[in-house]
VOGU-3710 file (C-alpha; in Angstrom, 3 decimals, decimal comma):
1> mtdksppfrd> 145,060/132,399/97,441  142,901/135,443/98,142  140,639/136,030/101,115  137,704/135,156/98,867  139,216/131,766/98,156  140,946/130,455/101,283  143,025/127,281/101,204  140,174/125,092/102,439  138,455/125,850/99,111  141,538/124,820/97,108
11> ttlsldervd> 140,916/121,357/95,651  144,593/120,933/94,728  145,489/120,663/98,408  145,241/117,434/100,370  142,164/116,785/102,462  144,199/117,104/105,667  145,534/120,506/104,574  142,071/121,759/103,704  140,523/120,528/106,943  143,346/121,982/109,014
21> dllsrltree> 142,985/125,335/107,292  139,253/125,537/107,910  139,667/124,374/111,505  142,272/127,088/112,121  139,849/129,765/110,906  137,072/128,742/113,295  136,781/130,503/116,612  136,478/128,541/119,807  132,712/129,163/119,900  132,298/128,142/116,266
31> rigmlhqfap> 134,142/124,893/116,915  131,991/124,117/119,921  128,867/124,821/117,877  129,859/122,172/115,355  129,642/119,470/118,005  125,840/119,620/118,105  123,631/117,677/115,707  122,364/120,934/114,278  125,575/122,845/113,609  124,934/126,500/112,719
41> averlgvgaf> 126,311/128,202/109,663  129,547/130,180/109,869  128,510/132,911/107,503  131,754/134,879/107,625  133,524/131,854/106,063  130,693/130,858/103,762  130,225/127,599/105,650  126,632/126,431/105,703  124,596/124,856/108,481  124,869/121,105/108,816
51> rtgqealhgv> 122,966/118,403/110,612  123,843/114,824/111,338  121,185/112,173/111,244  119,016/111,338/108,247  117,094/108,141/108,953  117,163/105,752/105,984  116,851/102,198/107,274  114,863/100,879/104,305  114,153/104,063/102,380  114,265/107,757/103,204
61> awmgpatvfp> 112,366/108,177/106,469  110,480/111,025/108,128  110,844/113,521/105,283  107,617/112,744/103,425  106,905/110,464/100,458  109,742/108,237/99,261  110,256/104,752/97,903  109,611/102,291/100,733  111,566/99,034/100,591  111,071/95,982/102,842
71> qavglgatwn> 112,019/96,337/106,483  115,657/95,661/107,308  114,888/92,188/108,653  113,214/91,516/105,312  116,304/92,662/103,441  118,247/90,268/105,657  115,872/87,484/104,601  116,895/87,937/100,965  120,422/86,711/101,752  121,367/88,713/98,664
81> ealvrrvgea> 124,117/91,302/98,978  123,952/92,366/95,326  120,270/93,196/95,678  120,763/95,033/98,969  123,571/97,102/97,477  121,207/98,223/94,720  118,641/99,120/97,388  121,288/101,192/99,168  122,127/102,951/95,910  118,467/103,759/95,269
91> vgeeiramra> 117,997/105,110/98,797  121,135/107,225/98,433  119,905/108,593/95,118  116,557/109,542/96,636  118,262/111,243/99,575  120,240/113,397/97,168  117,160/114,115/95,051  115,042/115,015/98,077  117,779/117,220/99,483  117,818/119,203/96,262
101> adprvglnvw> 114,160/120,066/96,901  114,279/120,238/100,703  117,551/121,194/102,426  116,243/119,686/105,674  117,098/116,274/104,206  120,520/115,330/105,535  123,405/113,448/103,925  124,747/111,915/107,134  122,647/108,755/107,143  121,919/106,901/110,366
111> aptvnllrhp> 121,735/103,431/108,878  122,016/100,501/108,859  121,331/98,858/112,200  123,769/96,003/112,699  122,742/94,885/116,171  122,457/91,131/116,006  118,959/89,683/116,388  119,980/87,646/119,416  116,516/87,607/120,982  113,262/87,620/118,981
121> lwgrneegya> 111,316/89,510/121,662  113,462/92,617/121,156  111,131/95,462/120,231  113,416/96,668/117,421  113,822/93,273/115,768  112,604/94,796/112,497  115,670/97,053/112,322  118,347/94,340/112,255  119,407/91,951/109,532  120,075/88,641/111,260
131> edphltsaia> 121,085/86,818/114,428  124,337/85,792/112,743  127,361/88,128/112,506  128,476/86,862/109,081  125,108/87,421/107,423  124,544/90,721/109,219  127,906/92,131/108,232  127,583/90,943/104,619  124,235/92,713/104,216  125,543/95,789/106,054
141> vaytrglrgd> 128,594/96,041/103,797  126,324/95,876/100,757  123,861/98,504/102,003  126,541/100,949/103,122  128,444/100,587/99,856  125,256/101,448/98,024  124,610/104,452/100,248  128,205/105,653/100,002  128,666/105,329/96,247  131,737/104,289/94,279
151> hpvywrtapv> 133,651/107,545/93,881  137,119/107,356/95,486  136,894/110,860/96,994  133,282/111,957/97,287  130,470/110,163/99,057  126,834/110,075/97,965  125,835/109,828/101,634  127,766/109,163/104,834  126,354/106,056/106,573  126,580/105,592/110,333
161> lkhwlahnne> 126,224/102,118/111,853  123,776/101,683/114,740  123,914/100,896/117,678  127,290/100,388/119,362  127,088/97,927/121,267  125,320/94,770/122,549  121,897/96,369/122,343  118,889/94,023/122,176  116,360/95,233/124,713  114,025/98,193/125,026
171> tdrdtcsssv> 113,155/97,353/128,619  115,078/99,857/130,777  117,232/100,468/127,741  118,911/103,616/129,057  119,768/102,193/132,485  120,371/98,467/132,062  123,818/97,007/131,490  124,640/94,206/129,057  127,179/91,853/130,631  129,430/90,919/127,722
181> rprvlheydl> 132,358/88,594/128,319  135,405/88,934/126,053  134,586/85,864/123,952  131,079/87,120/123,209  132,410/90,595/122,500  135,000/89,463/119,968  133,301/86,407/118,494  129,793/87,847/118,248  129,038/91,539/118,759  132,104/93,214/117,256
191> rafrpaveag> 132,028/90,940/114,204  128,786/92,566/113,091  130,436/96,006/112,939  133,966/95,365/111,802  133,607/94,256/108,132  131,597/97,325/107,101  134,163/99,595/108,734  137,045/97,736/107,083  135,242/97,942/103,731  135,590/101,729/103,840
201> avagvmpsyn> 131,878/102,380/103,338  131,084/103,651/106,829  131,430/107,229/108,047  130,972/106,374/111,723  128,876/104,704/114,387  126,175/105,627/116,861  126,528/104,350/120,439  123,427/102,782/121,944  121,453/103,880/124,981  122,433/100,952/127,165
211> lvngrpnhls> 125,503/100,286/129,251  127,966/97,480/128,557  129,722/95,970/131,542  128,433/98,752/133,759  129,648/101,626/131,583  127,421/103,730/129,284  128,132/103,010/125,637  128,634/106,707/125,010  131,781/106,345/127,116  132,882/103,043/125,575
221> pllrtqlrtw> 136,677/102,649/125,522  136,105/100,246/122,627  135,514/103,236/120,361  139,204/103,905/120,750  140,691/100,452/121,327  138,633/98,637/118,677  136,561/100,726/116,279  139,153/103,316/115,310  141,894/100,701/114,935  140,014/98,907/112,141
231> tdqslvvcsd> 140,603/101,601/109,528  142,831/104,550/108,687  139,705/106,458/107,692  138,279/109,111/109,972  135,123/107,929/111,742  132,485/110,192/113,283  130,716/109,011/116,429  127,186/110,456/116,628  125,339/110,163/119,900  121,844/108,742/120,046
241> agapsnlvds> 119,076/111,222/120,745  119,171/112,473/124,329  121,826/109,960/125,355  124,409/112,558/126,465  121,896/113,927/128,972  121,114/110,398/130,140  124,643/110,133/131,532  123,450/112,407/134,329  119,662/112,383/134,275  118,783/108,665/134,180
251> ehyfatheea> 122,062/106,772/134,519  123,467/109,049/137,232  126,944/108,140/136,064  128,175/111,689/136,608  127,008/114,445/138,899  127,207/117,235/136,318  126,621/117,557/132,587  130,012/119,197/132,149  131,713/116,073/133,532  129,564/113,809/131,379
261> taaalragvd> 130,128/115,802/128,196  133,870/115,908/128,790  133,996/112,151/129,367  132,006/111,478/126,194  134,362/113,680/124,172  137,408/111,940/125,618  135,866/108,549/124,801  135,413/109,624/121,185  131,892/111,021/120,766  132,004/113,792/118,143
271> sftdhgqdss> 128,422/114,873/117,467  125,905/115,375/120,276  122,260/114,646/119,480  120,544/116,310/122,413  117,745/118,816/123,068  116,440/118,648/119,512  117,388/121,633/117,378  118,385/123,707/120,403  122,168/123,493/120,556  122,596/125,844/123,501
281> pvvdrvrgal> 122,627/123,216/126,295  125,354/121,210/124,557  127,333/124,340/123,732  127,113/125,491/127,347  128,243/122,085/128,597  131,257/121,894/126,295  132,225/125,471/127,111  131,914/124,723/130,822  133,966/121,552/130,511  136,730/123,479/128,742
291> dkglvdeetv> 136,691/126,280/131,267  136,947/123,810/134,155  139,761/121,840/132,554  137,671/118,680/132,253  138,541/118,361/128,572  141,213/120,039/126,481  141,050/122,016/123,242  142,894/119,251/121,395  140,114/116,769/122,126  137,457/119,209/120,929
301> dgavrrilrm> 139,495/119,966/117,808  139,797/116,247/117,093  136,025/115,848/117,147  135,485/118,895/114,925  138,180/117,680/112,530  136,412/114,343/112,081  133,090/116,084/111,413  134,711/118,406/108,880  136,368/115,519/107,049  132,936/113,925/106,645
311> rfalgefdpg> 131,493/117,190/105,317  134,335/117,543/102,815  133,745/113,954/101,647  130,088/114,799/101,036  131,162/117,473/98,562  129,894/120,401/100,600  132,932/122,531/99,822  133,354/121,355/96,205  129,885/121,594/94,638  131,342/121,739/91,144
321> ldpyagdraf> 133,242/118,476/91,621  130,684/116,491/93,630  129,608/113,702/91,239  126,394/113,188/93,206  125,272/116,818/93,350  123,070/116,338/90,299  121,333/113,136/91,468  117,610/113,549/90,848  116,504/109,900/90,632  113,336/109,739/92,708
331> dtpehralar> 110,425/107,319/92,440  111,785/106,140/89,109  110,491/103,049/87,288  113,753/101,393/88,272  113,207/102,153/91,954  109,648/100,830/91,805  110,810/97,638/90,114  113,578/97,255/92,694  111,091/97,651/95,549  109,021/94,826/94,078
341> eaaeqavvll> 112,066/92,636/93,457  113,266/93,121/97,040  109,818/92,287/98,396  109,683/89,131/96,257  113,101/87,965/97,383  112,207/88,515/101,049  109,297/86,038/101,065  110,087/82,845/102,990  108,101/79,675/102,357  108,018/77,998/105,760
351> rndgllplar> 105,854/75,000/104,925  104,181/73,600/101,795  102,328/70,333/101,499  101,487/70,867/97,848  98,964/73,672/98,267  101,217/76,207/96,555  101,609/77,573/93,967  98,000/78,438/93,216  96,684/77,668/89,740  95,133/80,254/87,479
361> gtriavagll> 91,381/80,507/88,082  91,584/79,451/91,730  88,819/81,039/93,798  90,613/82,625/96,755  89,211/83,941/100,016  91,663/86,489/101,402  91,182/87,000/105,128  92,902/88,509/108,114  93,766/91,769/109,784  96,686/92,445/107,445
371> adeckldwys> 95,035/91,237/104,250  94,285/94,767/103,083  97,092/96,578/104,863  100,466/97,940/103,823  101,910/98,737/107,227  104,747/101,153/107,897  107,093/101,304/110,858  108,753/104,104/112,827  111,628/104,350/110,337  109,545/104,251/107,137
381> gtllhrstpl> 108,942/107,014/104,670  105,435/107,912/103,527  104,077/105,644/100,799  104,098/106,878/97,226  102,536/103,621/96,077  100,608/101,007/98,010  99,985/97,356/97,322  98,284/95,154/99,911  97,966/91,354/99,699  94,337/91,837/98,677
391> dglrerfgpe> 95,360/94,280/95,946  98,038/91,930/94,677  95,808/88,862/94,565  92,957/90,700/92,858  95,379/92,011/90,261  96,963/88,609/89,686  93,888/86,335/89,838  91,154/88,771/88,885  88,719/90,490/91,239  85,989/88,019/90,304
401> nvsyaegvdr> 88,081/85,190/91,836  89,029/86,924/95,078  86,735/87,521/98,041  87,691/89,311/101,240  86,943/89,040/104,950  88,951/91,247/107,272  87,989/89,410/110,437  87,528/92,339/112,781  84,936/92,204/115,530  82,113/94,721/115,042
411> vrlrtaagwv> 81,028/96,529/118,209  78,962/99,396/119,512  79,771/101,273/122,709  77,098/102,438/125,136  77,385/104,575/128,238  74,834/105,888/130,693  74,549/108,944/128,435  73,723/106,837/125,361  75,424/105,275/122,354  78,874/106,474/121,363
421> rvpsssgsaa> 78,884/108,014/117,925  81,272/109,716/115,541  79,809/113,061/114,463  79,949/114,062/110,827  83,002/116,062/109,868  84,297/118,073/106,961  87,930/117,528/107,903  90,336/115,856/105,479  91,730/112,377/105,978  95,366/113,468/106,242
431> vrgaegaldp> 98,102/110,841/106,103  100,377/110,871/109,117  103,892/112,029/108,224  103,088/113,140/104,671  104,471/116,607/105,351  107,809/115,367/106,688  109,397/116,200/110,036  112,940/116,375/111,358  111,640/114,773/114,541  108,288/113,005/114,073
441> allggrtdqp> 108,238/112,265/117,790  107,132/115,860/118,217  104,101/115,514/115,934  100,857/115,712/117,868  97,443/114,233/117,256  94,876/115,970/115,105  92,466/118,434/116,678  90,643/119,571/113,520  87,901/116,949/113,938  84,975/117,059/116,381
451> pltaggdpte> 85,210/114,719/119,402  83,062/111,625/119,764  79,750/112,138/121,532  77,339/109,995/123,550  73,674/109,993/122,553  71,806/109,421/119,313  72,359/106,701/116,745  75,338/104,426/117,473  78,453/104,165/115,337  79,632/100,649/114,658
461> famvdwgegl> 83,378/100,258/115,237  85,835/97,682/113,979  87,557/96,408/117,136  90,835/94,523/116,998  92,791/92,998/119,870  96,432/93,137/118,738  97,578/90,987/121,650  98,568/91,631/125,255  95,232/93,432/125,677  95,978/96,290/123,270
471> itfrdpdgmy> 92,865/97,249/121,316  92,127/99,630/118,472  88,780/100,981/117,308  88,128/102,101/113,734  85,077/103,925/112,427  83,179/103,023/109,233  85,244/105,553/107,253  88,460/103,788/108,197  89,661/106,286/110,794  91,057/105,105/114,126
481> lsvaedgfvr> 89,961/106,530/117,441  92,792/108,715/118,724  93,473/111,027/121,651  95,187/114,352/120,957  96,972/116,664/123,395  93,716/118,286/124,421  92,487/114,924/125,729  89,486/114,544/123,421  88,739/111,319/121,573  88,314/111,666/117,829
491> asadqpggwv> 88,131/109,404/114,803  91,133/111,133/113,279  94,042/108,773/112,583  94,610/106,941/109,313  96,761/104,377/111,163  98,056/103,795/114,689  101,422/105,455/115,113  103,585/108,115/116,662  106,331/107,995/119,264  103,564/107,699/121,844
501> vretfrleeh> 100,826/105,709/120,151  97,535/107,553/120,608  95,252/104,897/119,152  95,476/101,970/121,586  93,158/101,162/124,477  92,587/98,486/127,084  89,275/97,094/128,335  89,194/96,798/132,114  86,263/94,946/133,658  84,202/97,141/135,966
511> gsghllahvg> 80,909/95,918/137,379  78,674/94,840/134,539  80,703/96,775/131,959  84,192/97,997/131,206  86,407/100,993/131,703  88,236/102,036/128,562  91,834/102,898/129,415  93,810/104,950/126,914  97,301/103,473/126,885  99,168/106,552/125,679
521> tgrylsvaae> 97,960/108,823/128,478  97,217/106,239/131,149  93,801/107,827/131,642  90,223/106,646/131,116  87,530/107,571/128,636  84,807/109,696/130,110  81,778/111,562/128,807  82,006/115,345/129,093  79,695/118,049/127,850  82,001/118,771/124,898
531> glkvaeegdv> 82,371/115,089/123,981  84,394/112,027/124,943  87,738/112,757/126,549  90,243/111,101/128,858  90,225/111,744/132,596  91,590/110,286/135,818  88,243/108,534/136,402  86,306/107,065/133,525  82,742/106,167/132,704  81,550/102,586/132,384
541> fevvvtgrga> 81,054/101,360/128,824  79,020/98,439/127,597  80,645/96,734/124,612  77,888/95,341/122,392  79,202/92,884/119,802  77,293/93,001/116,524  79,544/90,685/114,525  82,380/88,249/115,124  85,351/88,339/112,819  85,865/84,592/113,002
551> devadaaada> 82,333/84,027/111,680  82,962/86,375/108,769  86,178/84,542/107,881  84,516/81,115/108,133  81,739/82,178/105,756  84,217/83,439/103,178  86,438/80,366/103,548  83,598/77,930/102,962  82,846/79,465/99,573  86,416/79,417/98,211
561> dvvvvvagnd> 88,836/76,914/96,692  91,707/78,188/98,838  91,924/80,513/101,819  94,852/82,864/102,373  94,847/84,203/105,929  97,186/87,166/106,355  98,173/87,696/109,982  100,937/89,539/111,779  101,712/92,726/113,643  101,230/96,438/113,402
571> phingreted> 104,805/97,748/113,770  103,632/100,490/116,124  101,949/98,066/118,549  103,470/95,240/120,626  107,116/95,248/119,723  108,691/98,528/118,590  111,276/101,010/119,739  110,747/101,555/123,501  108,664/98,345/123,852  109,791/94,713/123,873
581> rttlglpehq> 107,340/91,904/123,292  106,421/89,584/126,144  105,560/86,510/124,079  106,211/84,789/120,764  102,554/83,869/120,516  100,313/85,039/117,700  97,581/87,238/119,223  94,456/85,272/120,133  92,277/87,303/117,791  94,378/86,174/114,845
591> erlwraaraa> 94,628/82,615/116,140  90,839/82,495/116,021  90,828/83,648/112,415  93,125/81,004/110,974  91,427/78,298/113,018  88,014/79,418/111,761  89,294/79,380/108,189  90,858/75,927/108,638  87,652/74,510/110,116  85,644/75,767/107,146
601> nprtalvlvs> 88,225/74,929/104,485  91,300/72,744/105,095  92,979/74,274/102,033  94,150/77,251/104,065  97,504/79,011/103,856  98,718/81,273/106,646  100,830/84,237/105,593  102,624/85,948/108,467  103,540/89,563/107,750  105,560/90,687/110,719
611> sypyavadad> 108,608/92,424/112,093  109,644/89,345/114,048  109,175/85,572/114,484  106,108/83,937/115,975  105,671/80,593/117,719  103,037/78,987/115,486  103,519/75,285/116,140  99,766/74,576/115,999  99,429/76,283/112,642  102,461/74,413/111,331
621> aalpallwta> 100,841/71,122/112,355  97,372/71,948/111,036  97,864/73,931/107,833  99,248/72,812/104,481  101,160/76,040/103,792  102,792/78,825/105,808  104,811/81,793/104,613  106,556/84,702/106,309  107,618/88,073/105,077  108,600/91,211/106,889
631> hggqaagtal> 106,514/94,276/106,135  107,488/94,503/102,515  107,112/98,160/101,675  105,182/99,681/98,825  105,168/96,574/96,597  104,497/93,981/99,287  101,100/92,856/97,997  102,165/92,449/94,390  105,255/90,534/95,473  103,305/88,161/97,707
641> arvlagdvsp> 100,722/87,474/94,994  103,445/86,639/92,471  104,970/84,172/94,927  101,615/82,558/95,709  100,880/82,246/91,992  104,259/80,707/91,201  105,415/83,574/88,997  108,346/83,733/91,395  109,651/80,737/93,286  110,176/81,726/96,930
651> agrlpqtwya> 113,800/81,811/98,015  113,861/84,001/101,084  115,609/82,392/104,041  115,062/82,982/107,730  117,658/85,373/109,149  116,952/84,196/112,682  115,723/81,139/114,552  111,978/80,667/114,984  111,532/79,018/118,371  108,652/76,649/119,084
661> cdadlpdlld> 107,492/78,313/122,292  108,353/80,933/124,893  109,917/78,307/127,146  112,715/77,862/124,596  113,859/81,466/124,920  116,760/82,710/127,028  116,289/85,670/129,336  115,944/88,880/127,343  118,710/90,587/129,331  121,172/87,688/129,185
671> ydvigsrqty> 123,789/88,644/126,592  126,050/85,641/127,117  125,170/83,773/123,926  127,872/81,208/124,692  127,165/80,480/128,333  123,384/80,354/127,952  123,497/78,593/124,564  121,696/81,205/122,469  120,928/81,485/118,737  121,428/78,749/116,184
681> lyddgtplyp> 125,155/78,918/116,957  124,844/77,305/120,386  121,221/76,248/120,964  120,957/72,467/120,745  117,165/72,427/120,996  114,738/71,783/118,156  113,359/75,042/116,770  110,103/75,389/114,921  112,049/76,681/111,908  115,857/76,836/111,939
691> fghglsyaaf> 118,131/79,667/110,924  118,494/79,737/107,141  115,265/77,814/106,553  113,160/78,443/103,478  111,498/76,197/100,906  111,225/76,442/97,134  108,901/75,349/94,338  111,969/73,717/92,743  114,145/70,850/94,018  117,870/71,472/94,387
701> tyaglsavra> 120,637/68,937/94,874  124,198/69,376/96,100  127,269/67,344/95,115  131,034/67,302/94,915  132,082/69,126/98,066  135,754/70,019/98,346  137,453/71,904/101,185  141,160/72,636/100,571  143,576/74,818/102,535  145,106/77,530/100,354
711> agtvrvsftv> 147,463/79,923/102,129  145,303/81,998/104,497  141,994/80,643/103,244  140,019/77,461/102,845  138,709/77,032/99,309  135,256/75,451/99,549  133,571/74,335/96,343  130,553/72,238/95,398  127,912/71,914/92,698  124,275/72,950/92,991
721> anggaieade> 121,735/71,606/90,494  118,101/72,510/89,863  116,197/69,261/89,499  112,841/71,009/89,318  110,678/72,087/86,412  110,920/75,865/86,934  113,605/78,507/87,157  114,273/79,321/90,779  116,740/80,821/93,212  118,613/78,756/95,758
731> vaqvyvraat> 120,584/80,070/98,728  123,599/77,817/99,195  124,924/78,010/102,746  128,339/76,987/104,092  128,805/76,322/107,791  131,763/75,131/109,829  132,156/73,487/113,199  135,185/72,507/115,213  135,116/68,741/115,586  136,905/68,885/118,924
741> sgvprplrql> 137,487/71,770/121,271  138,436/72,356/124,856  136,022/75,304/125,085  132,412/75,737/123,944  132,273/76,313/120,190  129,333/76,896/117,844  127,427/73,795/116,804  127,618/75,265/113,333  128,675/78,706/112,161  127,842/80,396/108,868
751> vahrrvrlap> 131,020/81,313/106,989  129,762/81,768/103,425  126,586/81,875/101,362  125,392/82,773/97,902  122,009/83,244/96,295  121,985/81,863/92,749  119,344/81,506/90,035  119,217/78,285/88,060  117,093/77,228/85,107  115,486/73,760/85,190
761> garlrlefev> 118,191/71,136/84,836  121,009/73,657/85,218  124,076/73,003/87,353  126,516/75,498/88,826  129,852/75,024/90,530  130,196/77,420/93,446  133,511/78,401/95,020  134,121/80,269/98,257  137,305/81,523/99,875  136,802/81,222/103,626
771> pvadlgiwdv> 139,510/83,019/105,632  141,191/80,644/108,043  140,876/83,366/110,654  137,104/82,905/110,499  137,595/79,512/112,150  139,105/81,124/115,210  138,024/82,164/118,673  139,010/84,755/121,234  141,498/82,973/123,462  140,942/84,330/126,978
781> arrrwtvptg> 144,205/82,768/128,157  146,268/84,532/125,491  143,894/87,524/125,310  143,926/87,532/121,517  142,355/85,897/118,467  143,627/82,390/117,739  142,802/79,547/115,362  143,186/76,330/117,354  144,809/73,346/115,716  142,307/70,619/114,941
791> rytflvgass> 139,784/69,056/112,627  137,053/71,298/111,226  133,953/70,059/109,458  132,521/72,106/106,602  128,781/71,675/106,210  126,944/72,653/103,041  123,221/72,778/102,489  119,967/74,691/102,296  119,772/75,774/105,946  121,597/75,400/109,233
801> advrlaadll> 119,622/72,188/109,784  119,292/70,963/106,183  122,881/69,851/105,620  123,481/68,000/102,345  127,276/67,609/102,292  130,115/67,516/104,809  133,893/67,525/104,517  136,612/67,474/107,173  139,797/69,475/107,091  142,773/69,422/109,440
811> vdgeepaard> 143,933/72,924/110,268  147,407/73,558/111,619  146,851/76,422/114,028  147,841/77,057/117,614  147,863/74,423/120,300  145,900/75,031/123,496  148,014/76,491/126,252  147,580/76,650/129,984  147,245/80,073/131,562  150,637/81,255/132,839
821> vrrdgleaad> 149,150/82,960/135,875  152,498/83,805/137,461  153,410/85,837/134,377  150,036/87,213/133,290  147,787/86,985/136,317  144,039/86,620/135,776  141,762/89,400/134,625  138,488/88,688/136,358  136,420/89,118/133,180  138,571/86,583/131,314
831> ydeqhgtviv> 136,834/83,634/132,936  135,962/80,413/131,173  132,691/79,924/133,029  130,621/81,893/135,494  127,598/81,442/137,674  125,680/84,297/139,284  127,972/87,154/138,247  127,955/90,202/136,002  130,753/92,202/134,452  130,907/95,792/135,694
841> drakesgdav> 133,084/98,851/135,148  136,439/98,776/136,874  136,693/102,555/136,530  134,551/105,137/134,782  136,799/105,465/131,745  138,052/101,919/131,139  138,542/98,437/132,506  136,286/95,589/133,602  135,619/93,953/136,936  133,237/91,204/138,048
851> avagdgpgel> 130,525/91,497/140,671  127,823/89,306/142,140  124,496/89,387/140,294  121,624/89,794/142,726  121,737/88,527/146,284  123,307/85,126/145,875  126,993/84,210/145,711  128,789/84,188/142,383  131,516/81,978/141,000  134,153/82,330/138,295
861> vfrhcdfgaa> 135,985/79,361/136,808  139,402/79,705/135,192  140,468/76,517/133,416  144,006/75,192/133,100  145,888/77,636/135,297  149,625/76,924/135,505  150,922/77,883/138,962  154,507/76,824/138,259  156,665/74,297/140,050  157,715/76,225/143,162
871> grvtaspems> 155,000/74,668/145,327  153,732/77,988/146,648  152,464/81,240/145,160  151,219/84,520/146,558  147,702/85,252/145,312  146,843/88,975/145,286  143,321/89,919/144,192  142,557/93,536/143,346  139,074/94,245/144,650  136,667/96,737/146,101
881> aagpasvelr> 133,664/96,335/148,381  130,917/98,703/149,455  129,972/96,522/152,443  130,596/93,114/154,014  132,002/90,886/151,279  134,381/88,005/150,660  136,499/86,498/147,898  137,515/82,827/148,082  139,941/80,863/145,925  139,163/77,161/145,658
891> lsdgtllasy> 140,051/74,087/143,640  137,505/72,028/141,718  137,121/69,611/144,626  136,182/72,491/146,927  139,549/72,815/148,654  139,864/76,329/150,052  143,121/77,979/149,008  142,629/81,517/150,315  139,940/83,812/151,599  139,761/87,613/151,613
901> apatggpydy> 137,394/90,106/153,241  137,865/93,416/151,430  136,409/96,627/152,831  136,828/99,852/150,880  135,078/103,151/150,561  133,302/102,642/147,272  133,029/100,634/144,049  136,058/102,292/142,405  138,244/102,260/145,520  140,352/99,133/144,991
911> vtadaavpls> 142,728/97,430/147,373  145,080/94,499/146,948  145,434/91,766/149,558  148,036/88,988/149,633  147,749/85,382/150,706  150,211/82,507/150,400  148,732/79,572/148,465  150,386/76,134/148,629  149,939/75,165/144,980  151,916/74,080/141,934
921> gvhdlhvrlr> 151,171/72,603/138,533  148,059/73,078/136,385  144,653/73,356/138,036  141,216/74,812/137,459  140,722/77,769/139,766  137,305/78,611/141,221  136,762/82,101/142,585  133,712/82,586/144,783  132,322/86,052/145,439  129,890/87,103/148,142
931> gpvrlarisf> 128,414/90,485/148,940  128,923/93,860/147,212  132,411/93,058/145,958  134,092/93,909/142,661  137,002/91,776/141,572  139,253/93,322/138,919  142,149/90,844/138,669  144,285/88,389/140,586  148,063/88,558/140,429  150,297/85,629/141,370
941> gg> 153,895/85,904/142,514  156,421/84,526/144,931
//
């Protein structure tokens, strides 16, 4: 080879040889530079700049116009891996095509999100696929395979799974800790990540902002002990934005950034997303950590090597061989058709008492705040095409048969200085995000429009209360009132949006009027000489209502054959990244609209277009038809109209439980899905709509269930028949439950599913190979995965609650065993039950301990502990305490066996104390904790 063609350019060499050669040519500073999200070019070697992190959750995001598919939760509702794989392929093609025109578009894709939708109030519910690990992982495997492509060497894009690990709350998301016991970890959270990694379609993962068991996820030892053991493939760990700095700045886990950066590198973080495009802080921190001996060159080289392997796989160094380099498919007819197909398959029919489908010629009143909207979320691209429910229904039924009532309240605002008005403007109505941005969080509000004024003729505003007191105002030209960095109020936004939403307000009663608080700035509207602006003290406004939305909807409903009320959320308001919801309730404004429609015309259907479930028990009881779809992207309106008209029979299925009311929900920060009986897996309550629910215009029957053990699998087969008069899809679902168990097991657990299309009268025999391992649990006594011996019931049907067939099967697995505590001791986190405790970090790098949650005492229960036959053991807990504390060992009847009063210098300063315990045989052991104590383990000897 010559100097112009070094070995790393030689495609006849192995990938390892090429990577090692390039790594050896990089200087220390060049290697450090590659650890930042925005890695600079190394011009002397002809190596270009590279960035990690192209958002592409349901289409190419942030970089301008692109095909917009349904939100991720909507893709989950399709229950269709083949479809989702095609969506992934289309998104990957558009990334490549857009990159050819704009090199800012990256090939390292931060998608999909596989966090399980454990709690429906999570602000980022829209980003996940399902509450179930099987369904989530199946959809994730499909999407990542589509993004990656099929070539054995080169990747179309390099997908990164988000967010590792146990991340379901925005409240205090960078400082709160998820307490995750081993059973929940292995049976629930890790099972969402593992299949996509094992499938070979994932380039890496992104740790989440939160802590797990007291340790920041960017230091998770599970990156090493779990993630990187699942595959021989190199995996890149990309930090979340700003998270490396959080280790010091908000979490205070380390005193210096050099310590924090070194610890993150040792844990396995490779690419640091911090300080935007300015890599100098990260470079300085890594250099400082190396100079101080906090991390070694080998660890840095390992991170750079993994990044380089990903870049080689993306064809960067072999442009002539990269099979995806010529991809130019963008906004093609095929992509548009796929967007519509995905939106159609995501529609879930929740209830239908014969109102649907609608006949040709039906006179329809379309009403509601989302009836003429095609909403986008934080991770959407800019729309190339736009179809609202109103558009779709007018196209399908004819404009002469479709009337429209939005249902906003019409108001005027008056101050002591006069009526508030929007001055005339020559500015353009720019679409937010159309120009593309590497970080749209940095985009500011518009200042090219004149501010609102007080005095003269009033402007009538459309006022909407989106729930929880958040209000928007829109002018007659369709522009929302917004506050830019200069503090002035303008009618300048096409939609609410932005990292800090600038278009939401609150009305606060003040004397005979109201103060108008701007939520984004926390300041109040005031009248200044230059126009309306925000200030620490605001002026009093009188809100004069000129028209009620409910009256408008009632008038339209009374003059129609059928009413379709379209309600739901704006993805930038009440439930989004950084903000959890506080209630499942539909906002009162929208409650009023469907009730007004129902009072005027009982033939009313409610369509919920939302990023998350609602508790709509009253609507379910009062209305003949309800449907749900996530925000469906560019073809949402056309898709909904085709479903309402019966051109497509609905076959979307709920990917998460819809609870009846807020009282049915667990605590948002309680991650113990087993102990607190969460999700359809463990909740024995009656939901409003169960997991997997969804109705059809056809009638399907199930017959002939067989469940037979075959080597390492269970072969499940049955026949599905379409007894209806139309062609339709059915989603056949297979669940399993352990008939008997000595530990809590799921009431039913999804193990297989398939979406099939059947003509009228057609029958289809379905077969599934269910791995026997999928019947197992994490055995805390053995500290490994086991499949207990016993009888298992396979349940087949149309949802988790609509079971049509059942078959039992005896499985010869492992017999339950008592804990051999003299041999193995007890790890504190390996409890069977707990009350009033949390799992915390035993040390900064690895290990778990258990501490008291809050002020009260805590208790751990260890079932079936075998203390041997000697009649006496020495019990030696390893513990720390930052103040007065105690640890007690007791039997189930309350008998005190031993008591300890540890006193150490700090939470990581452990001591071991011994006490003789007169005990033999098998007993349940209760460990009671009081005060600021951490218990790591208990050893037994003697």
